[in-house]
N, C-alpha and C positions, 0 to 999 in steps of 0.2 A: 503494501501499499504507501507505504513512505516513495520508495524507487516511483513509482507510476504518479507520483505528486513533485517528486523534481524533476521527472522527465515534463510533467505539462507545464511548468514552472520554469524549462531549459526554456521550450519549445514556445514558448508565451516571451520570455524576455527576448531570442534570437526576429519571432514574427515581429518585436516591437524597434530594435530593431533594422531590421530590414524596410520598416516604413516608414522609421525616420532618416536612412538614407535616402529613399524614393523622395522625401519629399524633398529632401534638400536638390538632391540631382532635376527635378523637375522643376524646384524654384530657381535655380543654375540655370535653366535652359529657356525660361519665361526672360528672368533675367535680360538673360546675354541676348536675347532675341529681339527684347523692348525696349534695351541702351543702346547709344550710337554704334555700331559697329559696320565693318567691311562686309558687305554681301555673301551669305553663304559661310562667314568667319564664326561657325558659330559651335555650340559642343555637342549639341543632338546627337551624332550619332556616335561619338565618344562617349556619352553620356549613358545612352544601351548597351555596347561592348563593356565598359565599367559593370553598369548594374550586374549582366549577366555572369559574369566574372565575381561579384563580393557579394552578392547577395545568397540566402541561403534558399529562398524560395527564387527560385529561377524564372517562374514565370509571371511575375513581378518589373524583371526587367522593359517588358515588352510598356510596359505603362509609362515607362519612364519617357520615351522619345512622343508618345500619342499625347497624352492628357498635355506636356510641355509644350505642343505645337500645337494643342484645341484652345490649351487657355491664352497662349499667345497671340495667336488667329483671331481667335474672339475679340481682341482686344484691338489687333492691326487690321483686322478685314477676311474674311472669306471668300475665297474665289472657287473658280470651275470646280466643281469635284471632283472630274475626273482625274484633274492636277493634282489635286490635292490627295487622291488617294495614292496616287505613284508617288508623290515624294513623302507620305506618310507611311506610305510601306518600304519605300528604300529607307529610310531613319530608322524606318526599325529592323530593319533587315538585319545587323551588325548583333542584336542580342537574338535575333531569334535563329542566327546563323552557331552562334557559343552557346543561346543555351538548350542546343541540339546536338552538339560537338564539343564534349570539352578539353578533343585539341586544340581548338578555336579561342581559348581562356585561359594558353599557356602563355608568359612571358612572352617567349620568344614571336610567338605566333601578334601580338598585340598591332604592331606596326604593317604587317602584310595585311591583316583583317581591316585597317581604317585604310589602307591605302583601297584594296579592293571596292572598300564599300565606298567611298567618294569617288574610284570611277565607275561603278552602278549607279551610282545616284546622278552624275554625269548624263552619261546613256540613257537612265531611261525618264529619269524628269526632261529630260528633253526632248526624249521622244515624244512624251506625251504633250508637249507643247506644240512640240507641232504639228501633234495629230488632231488636239482638239483645241486649238486657237489658231483664231483667222489673222494669224501673223507672220508667216508661210505660206507659198503653196504647196498645193499637194501631190507632191511630188521629189525627185530626187533631189532635185536644186533645192526646192525649200528646205528639205532635212538637213543639208551642206549648209546651208544658211544657217541656219538652228544653232548648228554645231559648235559653227565656225564664232557665233556669234557670243555665247554662252562659254569660253574656254576663258574671259576673266573670270569667271565663276569657279571655271574646275579651280582655278590656281586658290584661289579664296577657302575653297572647301576643302583641298588636299592640306594646306595651311592649316586652316581650323582645326581638323579633324588629328592630323597630328600634335599641334598647340595644346587642343586639350584631352589629347591620348597623355601626352608626356606629364602636361598640371595632375591630372585623374591621378593616374598609376601611380606617379612618381610623387607623388605626395602621399599615397596609397603605403608604398614599397615605405617611405621615411619616417610615417606615423608609426606602423608595424615594428620595424627596427629601431626608432626611439625605444617603442613601449617593450619590446625583447630585452634594449639594451638596460634600461629599470628595472624589471625585472629581474636581470643576472648582477644589477649591483644590488639591488635591495634581499637578493639570497647570498651574496658573500659578507656584507653587510651582519645578518643573521646570525653565518657558519661561522666568522671570527668572534660573534658575543658569546657564543656556546662556549 
């Protein structure tokens, strides 16, 4: 009975921690989109991958980019739902990929996953813009013009995803190592006192 209560307490505490992380990451996504920034230089894809890497309830990782986007777009304004679906889906892709494959959560995979996410975002969302908006002619030339016009945004997306990935994963790594060092120092002090 005591073991069951202990497990229930541990599970509740873990869920509480996960929800706090989700809230902080959603807040970061909203703030980064509402505050002045270079177009597409946002933490949304990086927070999705980070959430999938650190949350105990991995399904919550998809909430991070989607809720962050919905809240920011509620303020900034919604647009063509088909294009929004492409944008939202591609921003949730890093979370889904890491959620489904534990190999994609390894530290060595962070940069490749973020780079492939940026490129996928560029290809899919600009295809959606070409397909669903009247901005470009509905032929190969129009699609090419769409991709060429979007190249500056690709640079910002790549830089933003990598920058925010470094901030999130680097900060997490640093916090874990500082905590471990404090724990080791505390154990050494206690051992000397005994």
